[in-house]
GUTORGU-994325 format. One line per 10 residues: number of its first residue (from 1); their letters; for each residue x, y, z of C-alpha. Coordinates in steps of 0.001 Angstrom, whole numbers, plus 500000, padded with zeros to 6 digits. Layout:
NUM = A = X:Y:Z | ...
This chain:
1 = MKEEIRVNLL = 257989:696971:248700 | 253670:697701:247667 | 254323:699921:244945 | 256874:697258:243570 | 254297:694676:243629 | 251778:696780:242024 | 253942:698066:238938 | 254927:694402:238547 | 251669:692860:238563 | 250237:695568:236210
11 = DSNIITNNKR = 252868:695134:234127 | 252561:690893:233807 | 250252:688980:231883 | 248130:687099:234603 | 246346:690543:235450 | 243431:691057:232970 | 241952:694527:232487 | 239128:693997:235079 | 241724:693338:237689 | 243930:696290:236771
21 = HKLDDDYNNA = 241205:698439:238656 | 240147:696021:241955 | 244165:696446:242123 | 244366:699968:241874 | 241379:699683:245084 | 243184:697615:246745 | 246683:699490:246167 | 245209:702764:247649 | 242919:701463:250419 | 246036:699849:251896
31 = DEDAIVDTLS = 248166:700975:254457 | 251004:702525:252981 | 252624:702322:256283 | 252254:698663:256666 | 254826:696069:257236 | 255175:692847:257471 | 257729:690941:260394 | 258936:688114:257959 | 261605:687258:261030 | 258503:686316:263117
41 = ITPTLLLSTF = 257974:682947:264864 | 255252:682497:266328 | 253781:679341:268692 | 251201:678357:266161 | 253864:678850:262819 | 256276:676100:265025 | 254191:673639:265953 | 252632:673380:262088 | 255537:673221:261140 | 256609:670192:263337
51 = FTLLGSLSFG = 253090:668322:262926 | 253644:668633:259274 | 257166:667344:258941 | 256300:664201:260620 | 255210:663483:257505 | 258874:664058:256811 | 260021:661754:259041 | 257529:659073:257837 | 258696:659295:253843 | 262433:659264:255880
61 = FAVGYPSPVQ = 261714:655937:257458 | 260149:654483:254757 | 263338:655702:252301 | 265537:653897:254698 | 263810:650751:255645 | 264897:648586:253011 | 269081:648538:253786 | 269054:647082:257361 | 266604:644438:257680 | 267247:642738:254308
71 = SQIIKELGLS = 269113:640197:255177 | 266417:639304:257654 | 263603:639395:255451 | 265133:637056:252724 | 266107:634522:255014 | 263139:634532:256741 | 260528:635073:253620 | 262996:633319:251320 | 263046:635676:249014 | 265223:636000:245528
81 = TSEYSLFVSI = 267174:639048:244676 | 264261:639574:242198 | 261689:639622:244466 | 264131:642104:247283 | 264533:644566:244554 | 260651:644529:243484 | 259655:645005:247218 | 262306:648121:247316 | 261181:649671:244425 | 257479:648811:244183
91 = NNIGSAVGAL = 257245:651897:246663 | 257858:654134:243917 | 254882:652400:241786 | 252884:653518:244835 | 254593:657028:244835 | 253726:656607:240853 | 249700:656052:241705 | 250165:659341:244417 | 251408:661337:241970 | 248313:661514:239922
101 = LCGKLADYLG = 247109:662086:243015 | 248641:664291:245125 | 248128:667346:243066 | 244276:667191:242825 | 243770:665749:246487 | 245970:668799:247788 | 243806:671391:245554 | 240369:669655:246733 | 240863:668684:250342 | 243361:671582:251588
111 = RRRALGLADI = 246683:670691:252588 | 245789:669786:256091 | 243400:666837:254986 | 245778:665747:252674 | 248119:664438:254837 | 245447:662822:256691 | 244778:661129:253957 | 248220:659943:253415 | 248917:658854:256857 | 245815:656106:256486
121 = FYVLGWFSIA = 247827:654942:253624 | 251158:655214:256045 | 249398:653028:258974 | 247770:650258:256761 | 251036:649578:254491 | 253105:649457:257568 | 250499:647038:259324 | 250692:644653:256255 | 254836:645060:256259 | 254596:644260:259722
131 = ISQDAWSLDL = 252372:640838:259907 | 253187:639843:256309 | 254292:636071:255908 | 255098:636113:251654 | 256514:638466:249327 | 252562:639675:248164 | 251674:641271:251627 | 254874:642349:251785 | 254890:644423:248513 | 250954:645330:249183
141 = GRLMVGVAMS = 252245:646924:252575 | 255228:648855:250381 | 252932:649413:248044 | 250632:651711:250246 | 253813:653297:251914 | 254366:654685:248344 | 251272:656044:247797 | 251677:657801:251001 | 255222:659006:250634 | 254372:660452:246885
151 = ICSFVVPVYI = 251624:662841:248268 | 253627:663449:251275 | 256909:664757:249343 | 254507:667160:247482 | 252110:668796:250108 | 254394:668758:253160 | 257132:671267:251047 | 254079:672922:249602 | 252152:673730:252599 | 255524:674760:254932
161 = AEFTPKNLRG = 255978:677216:252126 | 252583:678504:251683 | 252288:679702:255699 | 255786:680915:256847 | 257363:684573:255849 | 259735:684964:252808 | 262696:685004:255082 | 262439:681864:256684 | 261071:680129:253893 | 264235:678279:252857
171 = GFVILHVLMV = 265428:677285:256108 | 261840:676198:257218 | 261221:674081:253821 | 264454:672560:254079 | 263197:671304:257505 | 261107:668814:255199 | 264710:666991:254143 | 266138:666840:257635 | 263028:665312:259125 | 263744:662616:256013
181 = TTGASLVFLL = 267357:662447:256719 | 266469:662233:260589 | 263990:659187:259621 | 266461:657614:257436 | 269211:657847:260037 | 266280:656234:263079 | 265827:653450:260904 | 269389:652554:260174 | 270041:652267:263990 | 266959:650726:265193
191 = GLIISWPTLA = 267215:647980:262506 | 270382:647010:263863 | 268785:645680:267206 | 265017:645560:266427 | 263385:642771:264037 | 262058:643729:261045 | 258424:643511:261892 | 258346:645432:264704 | 260334:648392:262735 | 257300:648079:261077
201 = LIGIIPSLVQ = 255386:648592:263591 | 257375:651633:264903 | 257188:652877:261394 | 252910:653959:261961 | 253704:656357:265266 | 254148:659324:263430 | 251552:658848:261164 | 249019:658111:264564 | 250185:661454:265889 | 249900:663650:262605
211 = IVSVFFIPES = 246365:662413:262227 | 245179:663555:265304 | 247358:666950:264921 | 246083:668473:261389 | 242769:669077:263135 | 244602:671673:265765 | 246846:673693:262854 | 245646:676143:260694 | 244842:676068:257166 | 247262:677253:254289
221 = PRWLMMIGKI = 246481:681039:254000 | 246907:680918:250175 | 244665:677533:249907 | 241613:679470:251728 | 242020:682671:249142 | 241978:680329:246083 | 239359:678923:247754 | 237497:682217:248108 | 237295:681834:251573 | 238337:685116:252633
231 = KEFEAAVRQF = 237583:685760:256490 | 239076:682234:257404 | 242084:682952:255017 | 242711:686561:257279 | 242487:684461:260301 | 244932:682044:258816 | 247767:685010:258591 | 246633:686471:261461 | 247582:682855:263598 | 250676:682642:261440
241 = RGAKIDISQE = 251724:685622:261977 | 250744:686675:265326 | 248624:689143:266861 | 251054:692360:267081 | 252417:692305:263601 | 250524:694660:260917 | 249517:691782:258095 | 247823:693954:255450 | 250797:694256:253219 | 250880:690542:252975
251 = VFDIKVCAEA = 247147:689738:252577 | 246864:692345:249819 | 249778:690874:248148 | 248326:687175:248223 | 245052:688236:247740 | 245532:690338:244754 | 247836:687537:242843 | 245093:684885:244067 | 242078:687236:242774 | 243753:687426:239102
261 = LQEKPNVGIL = 244723:684067:239000 | 240833:683212:239495 | 240290:684725:236271 | 242166:682340:234632 | 240827:679048:232862 | 241377:676111:234882 | 244580:674439:233610 | 244592:670862:232809 | 247247:668798:231858 | 247438:669180:228032
271 = QLFQKKYAYT = 247008:672742:229097 | 249861:672691:231076 | 252030:672134:227782 | 251840:675527:226527 | 254672:678364:226374 | 253913:680169:228994 | 254334:677265:231423 | 257059:675877:229956 | 260240:677450:231894 | 258175:677012:235450
281 = LTVGIGLTAF = 257735:672992:234358 | 260629:672164:232600 | 262457:673297:235955 | 260109:671823:238068 | 260190:668531:236418 | 264052:668330:236291 | 264530:669078:240154 | 262059:665990:240549 | 264011:663870:238562 | 267754:664453:238430
291 = PMLVGINGIV = 267620:663873:242501 | 266314:660518:241746 | 268801:659568:239084 | 271665:660386:240997 | 270528:656929:242478 | 269952:658344:246107 | 266702:655818:246425 | 268794:652830:245519 | 271996:653461:247384 | 270335:654111:250676
301 = AYSRSIFESA = 267674:651280:250205 | 271309:648942:249047 | 273925:651183:251857 | 274564:648152:253906 | 275374:645347:250754 | 277314:648136:249077 | 279487:649226:252315 | 279957:644771:252421 | 281005:644638:248956 | 283322:647299:249545
311 = GLSGVTGMVA = 285125:645070:252041 | 283721:647397:254867 | 281504:646184:257806 | 277868:646552:257109 | 276780:647964:260838 | 280237:650165:260529 | 278958:651545:257214 | 275341:651775:258426 | 276192:653803:261604 | 278470:656087:260148
321 = LSVTQLPSVV = 276120:656973:257504 | 273685:657823:260021 | 275861:660748:261401 | 277278:662086:258352 | 273827:663179:257007 | 272375:665495:259870 | 274736:667909:259630 | 274679:668674:256376 | 270626:668932:256529 | 271616:671217:259620
331 = LGIFLTDKCG = 273626:673528:257727 | 271697:673708:254536 | 268769:675059:256766 | 270896:678349:258223 | 272798:678523:254775 | 269732:678298:251965 | 268555:681875:252840 | 271433:683397:253057 | 273754:681893:250255 | 270416:681463:247898
341 = RRPLMMISSA = 269387:678410:246291 | 271533:678126:243461 | 275050:678178:244913 | 273754:675423:247575 | 272457:673149:244490 | 275512:673500:242288 | 277956:672745:245174 | 275750:669696:246358 | 276042:668380:242475 | 279569:668791:242614
351 = GVCLGCLLTA = 279656:666992:245957 | 277930:664101:245112 | 279681:663328:241527 | 282931:663307:243749 | 281534:661182:245787 | 280257:658615:242933 | 283745:659155:241693 | 285477:658121:244608 | 283313:655086:245378 | 283536:654018:241371
361 = LAFTSQDHRF = 287464:654363:241753 | 287243:652213:245035 | 285537:649285:243367 | 287843:649767:240524 | 290834:649413:242425 | 289288:646429:243913 | 288679:644469:240726 | 292145:645246:239251 | 293905:644734:242574 | 295826:647909:242977
371 = LDGFSPYIAL = 295766:650445:246382 | 295339:647250:247859 | 293947:647610:251449 | 292866:651578:250845 | 289890:650832:248968 | 286969:649833:251380 | 287902:653436:253402 | 288011:655400:249481 | 284913:653850:249592 | 283566:654570:252704
381 = IGILVYFATY = 284828:658288:251738 | 283318:658330:248676 | 279893:657335:250027 | 279902:659609:253212 | 281287:662511:251078 | 277919:661404:248888 | 275613:661642:251736 | 277050:664142:253359 | 276353:666806:250265 | 273240:665227:248953
391 = PVGIGGVSSV = 270608:666764:251186 | 272300:670128:252101 | 272109:670839:248180 | 270375:668669:245579 | 268375:666853:248068 | 266861:669606:249954 | 266996:672812:248523 | 264951:671192:244978 | 262328:670560:247147 | 262312:673910:248226
401 = IVSEIFPLNI = 262174:675415:244646 | 259816:672987:243851 | 257464:674135:246258 | 258043:677884:245509 | 257606:677964:241731 | 254101:676746:240784 | 251376:679142:241447 | 248229:678312:242629 | 246676:677960:239107 | 248769:674816:238236
411 = KGVAGSLSTL = 250002:674103:241280 | 247757:671117:241584 | 248521:669515:237943 | 252210:670460:237467 | 253128:668907:240876 | 251393:665806:240396 | 252960:665535:237232 | 256381:666964:238508 | 255954:663980:241445 | 255305:661357:238974
421 = IGALTGWLVS = 258111:661850:236962 | 260019:661385:240488 | 258342:658596:241038 | 259006:657113:238071 | 262795:657896:238426 | 263186:656448:241283 | 261079:653647:240729 | 263704:653008:237525 | 266810:653548:239919 | 265699:651832:242804
431 = YTLNFSLEWS = 264515:648403:240730 | 267876:648704:238659 | 270482:649336:241258 | 270581:645878:242318 | 271196:644547:238738 | 273537:647246:238107 | 275907:646767:241431 | 275888:643076:240464 | 276814:644106:236543 | 279763:646207:237444
441 = SSGTFYILAG = 280005:648564:241052 | 282388:650468:239775 | 280577:650798:236703 | 277580:651569:238197 | 278909:654864:240187 | 280697:656258:237402 | 277211:656072:235671 | 275758:657937:238384 | 278787:660622:238511 | 277770:661606:235115
451 = ICAMTLIFVA = 274491:662243:235947 | 275747:664113:239001 | 277512:666420:236165 | 274429:666652:234155 | 272736:667969:237159 | 275053:670275:237908 | 274908:671783:234046 | 270996:671795:234633 | 270992:673871:237766 | 273719:676340:236680
461 = KLVPETKGKT = 271936:676596:233285 | 268227:677237:233735 | 267267:677014:237929 | 265933:680538:239118 | 267517:681829:242370 | 264314:682372:244573 | 266016:683380:247523 | 264381:686778:249363 | 261268:686645:247652 | 257566:686589:248521
471 = LEEVHLQMNN = 255708:683567:246537 | 253797:686333:244473 | 257357:687291:243412 | 258690:683932:242163 | 255759:683233:239916 | 255882:686609:238378 | 260149:686276:237841 | 259183:682603:236294 | 256118:684303:234063 | 258445:686415:232261
481 = VWQ = 261034:683565:231188 | 260510:682538:227726 | 257322:685154:227227
């Protein structure tokens, strides 16, 4: 393993002549028999993952919030369709603002403090929603929540990927999606029995817990190495891996790549659009845009009204939706590091496409009055297939790959750009879906099915397999494409 890393690094163009000599010295001084037990799970690893994932729980709570409270808010505040559509989608405008900042914040403040800053936006946003008496304060709160969502959507997977052993990384990062799904399911169920202001106040709780917890978990070892805190870097690796594990090989691999990248000039947004970054950037942007373009944010936000339009009970549909998503994500946790990223994403894309086609067929039969009596059940099956297959691949594995592919020297700016694209596409779908459904429910889902098919092609042609590789190996793999 050590010899392979050394040869690959020496052959890559990220290593300068000066670093080649340094690499040889580090290689000769490293313990040849050092082996990292990549399957070790320590209390620090588990606690750090759990507290980090509270940001994902808040994210899911925010995504699902508009669906169960739609009729309550419209009635009590007297909102029009366009005003409520703005409320639903304006969090994506906040996400766009957060996307411009998240990479720099994560690089400048560190992963933990960036999460703490996101929590402050969550608390302020939810409180503004809870006390709202008009559309203005409602939108302001949703906007602030959107800023926090964007920061969390970038920092949570990146942070977990940077401190998790390679053989566990995929499953641990996809826990982000499990917690997002848990948050959405929780708000679906609570929204059936709790008023919308109280539901907003409940959304504050995970953020308050996380604000306190980030002071007690280690910082990302790779970020500490990036800013030159060598002793703190080694101490953090030791905390995550445990006292009985030999970490010399892992420390060696991370240190060599980080030191090599430090000789590279700082990469700004304009420098990012170079041939050597083209492949990585294409994959990163594609894997943040397509999961939004298939309509997830809009379908989640308007799921209750979609069920009712199809002739189903909104309450029944919401309950069925809540219990359908979680098993899929749990399955993804176990399969990501066993079956690989690409197969899961391709199966997921095909499943989401099938779900859209079934839902479109249900609305078509409703419009033309054939399959009378069966169309509501076809719609229910279609929506459930959509939500069962989305998180296991395109919704979950995409975040895993995005957290893996950007090397440290471009992670901040590239992560911000890809997150921005995801936020803008999410806003486009969230804002227009309600109007699109009023135009034609069947036509809307046929369009989404076409986008799902494009997603499948994108994954099959461009997305790399990163299973079983260290982050440093992934970066070398991406760096050698399109050179």
